[in-house]
ZALO-639802 format. One record per residue: residue in one letter; y negated, z negated, x of N, C-alpha, C in turn. Coordinates in steps of 0.1 Angstrom, whole numbers, plus 5000, padded with zeros to 4 digits. Atoms other than C-alpha are relative to their C-alpha. Example, Ala and Ser with C-alpha at 12.3 -4.5 7.8 and 13.67 -1.06 7.14 Angstrom:
<sites>
code|n.y|n.z|n.x|ca.y|ca.z|ca.x|c.y|c.z|c.x
a|5012|5000|5009|5045|4922|5123|4988|5000|5009
s|5011|5000|4991|5011|4929|5137|4989|4992|4992
</sites>
This chain:
<sites>
code|n.y|n.z|n.x|ca.y|ca.z|ca.x|c.y|c.z|c.x
m|4993|5008|5003|5184|6109|0596|4998|4990|5011
n|5002|5008|4987|5182|6096|0631|4987|4990|4999
r|5009|5004|5002|5146|6093|0627|4994|4989|4992
r|5003|5012|5010|5143|6073|0594|5010|4991|5005
g|4994|5012|4997|5170|6051|0609|4995|4989|5009
f|5005|5009|4989|5156|6042|0640|4985|4994|4994
s|5016|5006|5006|5117|6038|0620|5007|4990|4990
f|4995|5013|5009|5137|6013|0596|5005|4990|5011
a|4997|5011|4991|5150|5994|0625|4989|4993|5005
v|5009|5003|4994|5119|5993|0640|4992|4987|4990
i|5006|5008|5009|5103|5981|0609|5005|4988|4994
a|4994|5011|5003|5130|5956|0602|4998|4993|5013
l|5007|5009|4991|5123|5943|0637|4989|4994|5003
a|5018|5006|5003|5085|5937|0632|4999|4993|4989
a|5000|5011|5010|5095|5921|0599|5006|4985|5004
l|4993|5011|4998|5117|5898|0615|4994|4992|5012
a|5009|5006|4987|5094|5892|0646|4988|4992|4995
a|5010|5003|5007|5068|5886|0620|5004|4987|4993
t|4993|5015|5004|5091|5860|0602|4999|4989|5009
i|4997|5011|4987|5100|5840|0633|4988|4996|5007
s|5013|5008|4998|5063|5837|0641|4996|4993|4989
l|5007|5011|5008|5054|5824|0611|5004|4989|4996
q|4992|5014|5002|5082|5800|0611|4994|4992|5011
n|5005|5007|4989|5070|5790|0644|4986|4993|4997
t|5014|5005|5004|5035|5784|0634|5001|4989|4991
r|4999|5007|5012|5047|5767|0603|5003|4985|5005
f|4996|5012|4996|5068|5743|0625|4990|4995|5007
n|5007|5006|4992|5042|5738|0650|4986|4992|4992
a|5009|5005|5009|5016|5731|0622|5006|4987|4993
e|4996|5010|5004|5040|5706|0606|5000|4986|5010
k|4997|5005|4988|5048|5693|0639|4983|4989|5001
q|5016|5005|4997|5008|5685|0644|4995|4992|4987
a|5002|5010|5011|5005|5672|0610|5005|4986|4999
d|4993|5017|5002|5031|5644|0615|4989|4993|5011
t|5001|5005|4988|5015|5637|0649|4985|4995|4994
v|5009|5006|5004|4981|5631|0634|5001|4992|4987
l|4996|5013|5005|4997|5610|0606|5001|4987|5007
t|4994|5012|4995|5011|5588|0628|4989|4994|5005
q|5014|5006|4992|4977|5583|0647|4992|4993|4989
a|5009|5006|5009|4957|5580|0616|5007|4987|4996
l|4994|5011|5008|4983|5555|0604|5000|4986|5012
e|5002|5009|4991|4981|5536|0638|4985|4995|5001
m|5012|5004|4999|4944|5536|0637|4999|4990|4988
e|5001|5009|5013|4946|5520|0600|5004|4986|5004
k|4993|5013|4994|4970|5495|0616|4991|4991|5007
v|5012|5009|4989|4945|5484|0644|4987|4995|4992
t|5017|5001|5006|4911|5484|0623|5007|4990|4988
f|4998|5008|5012|4930|5465|0594|5005|4985|5011
t|4999|5014|4992|4942|5437|0623|4988|4995|5005
r|5011|5009|4995|4908|5432|0635|4993|4996|4988
t|5006|5011|5009|4896|5427|0599|5008|4988|4998
q|4993|5013|5005|4923|5403|0593|4995|4990|5011
m|5005|5012|4988|4911|5386|0626|4988|4996|4997
e|5017|5001|5003|4872|5388|0615|5004|4985|4989
n|5000|5009|5011|4885|5368|0581|5008|4986|5006
i|4995|5008|4996|4908|5346|0598|4996|4990|5009
f|5007|5007|4992|4885|5335|0625|4990|4991|4990
d|5009|5004|5008|4859|5329|0598|5007|4988|4993
d|4991|5010|5006|4884|5307|0576|5006|4987|5009
t|4996|5006|4990|4893|5291|0608|4990|4989|5002
v|5014|5010|4999|4858|5278|0617|5000|4991|4988
k|5009|5011|5013|4849|5266|0580|5013|4992|4999
t|4990|5011|5002|4882|5248|0575|4999|4991|5012
a|4998|5010|4991|4881|5231|0610|4983|4991|4995
l|5013|5012|5001|4842|5216|0603|5004|4995|4988
e|4994|5009|5013|4854|5209|0566|5008|4989|5001
n|4994|5010|4995|4882|5189|0580|4994|4987|5007
e|5007|5015|4991|4860|5166|0605|4989|4998|4989
i|5011|5008|5005|4834|5161|0579|5009|4992|4986
k|4994|5007|5012|4860|5148|0552|5008|4989|5008
n|4995|5012|4989|4874|5126|0585|4990|4991|5001
n|5012|5008|4996|4841|5112|0582|4995|5003|5013
n|5006|4999|4984|4833|5124|0618|4988|5009|4997
l|5015|4994|5002|4795|5134|0617|4994|5004|5014
d|5005|4995|4988|4794|5136|0656|4999|5017|5003
a|5003|4985|5000|4780|5173|0661|5006|5003|5012
q|4996|4995|4993|4796|5174|0694|5016|5001|5001
e|4981|5002|5000|4831|5158|0687|5003|5015|4991
i|4996|4989|5004|4829|5186|0662|5003|5011|5002
k|5002|4987|4993|4819|5214|0683|5013|5000|5008
k|4988|5001|4989|4851|5204|0707|5010|5004|4988
k|4983|4998|5009|4879|5203|0676|4995|5013|4996
t|4999|4983|5005|4863|5238|0665|5002|5007|5011
v|4996|4993|4987|4864|5251|0699|5018|5002|5001
e|4980|5005|4999|4902|5237|0701|5005|5009|4990
k|4995|4992|5010|4908|5254|0669|5002|5016|5004
i|5002|4985|4996|4893|5288|0680|5009|5004|5012
i|4990|5000|4987|4913|5285|0714|5014|5001|4994
w|4989|5000|5002|4944|5278|0699|5000|5013|4992
l|4998|4988|5007|4941|5306|0670|5001|5012|5010
s|4998|4989|4991|4938|5331|0700|5010|5000|5008
e|4990|4999|4993|4966|5320|0718|5012|4999|4995
q|4986|5000|5007|4993|5320|0689|5009|5013|5000
g|4992|4984|5002|5000|5359|0691|5001|5004|4984
l|5004|4995|5016|4991|5360|0651|5001|5013|4999
f|5003|4988|5002|4979|5392|0655|5007|5009|5005
d|4990|4991|4997|5007|5410|0674|5008|5002|4990
s|4993|4997|5008|5025|5429|0652|5010|5015|5003
g|4994|4987|4998|5053|5456|0664|4992|5006|5015
s|5006|4996|4984|5032|5479|0690|4984|4998|5000
i|5014|5001|4999|5001|5465|0680|4998|4986|5006
k|5002|5011|4990|4988|5439|0707|4987|4995|4998
a|5012|5004|4999|4956|5418|0706|5003|4992|5014
e|5003|5008|4989|4943|5402|0741|4988|4993|4998
f|5017|5006|5001|4915|5377|0737|4995|4997|5014
f|5004|5004|4988|4893|5369|0765|4986|4999|4997
i|5013|5005|5002|4858|5358|0773|4993|5011|5011
e|5004|4988|4990|4836|5387|0789|4984|4995|5005
k|5011|5009|4992|4807|5373|0812|4996|5009|5008
h|5007|4987|4991|4784|5400|0831|5007|5010|5002
g|4992|4989|4999|4809|5427|0821|5013|4995|5006
a|4985|5002|4998|4840|5406|0836|5007|4994|4991
k|4990|5007|5010|4870|5394|0818|5001|4986|5006
e|4994|5009|4992|4875|5360|0823|5009|4989|4988
k|4991|5006|5005|4903|5337|0807|4992|4989|4992
i|5007|5009|5010|4893|5316|0776|5000|4985|5004
s|5003|5014|4995|4882|5278|0785|4994|4996|4987
d|5006|5011|5008|4871|5249|0762|4988|5000|5005
t|5012|5002|4989|4845|5247|0788|4988|5015|4996
i|5009|4988|5003|4830|5281|0786|4998|5001|4986
l|5007|4996|5015|4832|5284|0747|4994|4988|4995
g|5008|5012|5005|4818|5248|0740|4986|5004|5010
e|5014|4999|4996|4787|5259|0764|4993|5013|4995
s|5006|4987|5009|4783|5292|0744|4999|4994|4983
s|5003|5001|5014|4783|5275|0711|4993|4986|4997
s|5004|5013|5002|4768|5245|0693|5003|4997|4985
v|4998|5010|5013|4771|5221|0659|4987|4996|4996
l|5010|5010|5003|4743|5209|0637|5009|4995|4987
v|4996|5007|5011|4752|5184|0612|4991|4996|4993
i|5010|5011|5008|4731|5170|0583|5007|4997|4988
s|4996|5010|5013|4739|5144|0557|4992|4995|4992
e|5012|5011|5010|4718|5133|0527|5007|5002|4988
e|4996|5006|5011|4726|5115|0495|5014|5006|4995
g|4986|4999|5002|4765|5123|0498|5002|5013|5005
i|4998|4986|4994|4765|5157|0509|4998|5002|5013
t|5000|4997|4982|4770|5169|0546|5003|5012|5001
t|5001|4984|4993|4766|5204|0561|5002|4998|5013
a|5001|4996|4984|4780|5215|0595|5001|5013|4997
w|5001|4982|4997|4771|5250|0609|5005|4997|5012
f|4997|4994|4989|4788|5263|0636|4993|5014|5008
f|5009|4989|4994|4767|5286|0659|5006|5005|5012
f|4998|4997|4990|4780|5307|0686|4987|5008|5008
t|5010|4998|4996|4753|5313|0708|4998|5008|5012
g|4994|4991|4990|4768|5333|0738|4992|4991|5014
g|5005|5008|4986|4752|5304|0762|4984|5003|5002
i|5016|4999|4996|4717|5299|0777|4996|5012|5002
l|5005|4988|4997|4717|5331|0789|5003|5010|4990
r|4994|4988|5010|4734|5349|0760|5010|5012|5005
d|4992|4991|4993|4759|5367|0781|5013|4996|5002
t|4987|5001|4997|4790|5353|0775|5005|5007|4984
h|4988|4990|5014|4816|5374|0746|5007|4995|4999
f|4989|5005|5003|4842|5361|0731|5008|5014|4991
k|4995|4986|5003|4863|5392|0727|5017|5000|4999
a|4987|4995|4998|4897|5407|0719|5004|5013|5001
r|4994|4987|4999|4912|5439|0726|5013|5001|4994
i|4990|4999|5014|4934|5451|0697|5004|5018|5002
s|4993|4986|4993|4958|5481|0712|5012|5000|4992
g|4989|4994|5001|4984|5501|0696|5002|5013|5013
p|5000|4989|4986|5002|5530|0721|4985|5009|5000
n|5005|4988|4995|4972|5555|0716|4988|4997|4994
y|5014|5004|5012|4942|5536|0699|4997|4987|5001
s|5004|5015|5001|4923|5504|0704|4988|4998|4994
t|5014|5007|5003|4893|5485|0692|5001|4989|5005
e|5001|5015|4992|4876|5456|0700|4993|4987|4988
f|5002|5012|5007|4869|5421|0680|4990|4990|5007
m|5009|5007|4997|4837|5404|0689|4993|4990|4993
l|5009|5010|5008|4825|5369|0678|4986|5000|5007
p|5013|4996|4992|4788|5381|0678|4990|4990|5002
i|5011|5010|4997|4760|5361|0696|4994|5001|4988
g|5006|5003|5013|4742|5344|0666|5012|5001|4989
y|4995|5004|5008|4773|5340|0648|5001|4986|4994
s|4998|5014|5006|4776|5312|0621|5008|4997|4990
m|4990|5004|5011|4795|5296|0598|4997|4985|4996
a|5005|5011|5007|4787|5265|0574|5011|4995|4989
a|4991|5008|5010|4807|5240|0555|4991|4989|4995
v|5006|5009|5008|4795|5220|0529|5011|4992|4992
v|4991|5007|5003|4812|5190|0520|4995|4987|4989
a|5006|5008|5007|4805|5166|0492|5008|4986|5003
l|4990|5016|4995|4815|5129|0505|4997|4990|4985
k|5001|5009|5009|4821|5103|0480|5000|4982|5007
</sites>
């Protein structure tokens, strides 16, 4: 009988150890799944913020062009100045910061970060205005400057993931307004 009791105790201990081991494995798997889910949600928020940024920048540039045309301003240099001011204003408002997601805007030239300025952005963009038969079209172009080495960027960061927004060299936006 002692052998049977001992064998049963060994089997019971082995079963208990296996159960504890399975519970630890399950707990670790759940913990890893929670971590992966948290990271996936953060990646989604950061990527969504970048997409919002792209759409808002497009809308801002187009609206700036339209407003200048509607105000009978057909001077390309003045329209460019006003559009650049709107871009800078938008980058300074903190509109894209949300909770743990932060956006930092900057100019990158020759691989070095610089503060955004109307001078640098103005030298890196151009505007073309054509008006004919009551219809005016204005185009804003981000050229990257004469050497095409100036980049308008934003780093969008969460605690564990970041991505980048960039106004691409060759970016253009047009506004068409029928004037009466």
